[in-house]
C-alpha positions, 0 to 999 in steps of 0.5 A, spaced: 500 500 500 502 506 498 500 513 500 501 520 496 505 525 500 499 529 501 495 523 504 501 521 509 501 528 511 494 529 512 494 522 516 500 524 520 496 531 522 490 527 525 495 523 529 499 530 532 493 534 533 489 530 537 483 534 536 479 528 532 475 522 535 479 516 537 476 512 532 479 517 526 486 517 530 486 509 530 484 509 523 489 514 521 495 510 525 493 503 521 493 506 514 500 509 516 503 503 518 500 499 512 503 504 508 510 503 511 509 495 509 507 492 516 503 486 515 496 486 518 498 482 524 504 487 525 499 493 525 494 490 530 500 489 535 502 496 534 496 500 534 492 496 539 486 494 534 483 488 533 486 484 526 479 484 524 479 492 525 485 492 521 482 489 515 476 493 515 480 499 515 484 496 509 477 494 505 474 501 507 480 504 504 480 500 497 472 501 497 473 509 497 477 509 491 484 509 495 482 515 498 485 515 505 481 522 508 475 518 506 477 512 509 478 515 516 472 519 516 466 516 519 459 517 516 453 520 520 450 514 524 442 514 524 439 516 530 445 521 532 442 527 531 445 534 533 441 537 539 440 545 539 445 545 544 451 542 540 450 547 534 
């Protein structure tokens, strides 16, 4: 798996800023480790993610047309409405 320089910098920015949802940070870490040539098992060990999670993130990356930003971004979940207090 290879990432463009821009994708790599974007994912590293997610890890460094720490102002993202934990799931997004974990996804970014998994993609970066995979791009460095680590096996799925090594990524699971280094990231603390389950092996099935590593494969799900990898598959989402492929499904999103090899777009790392879209692969780490979560789609809105049903029933998760914004209240007027959080807008």
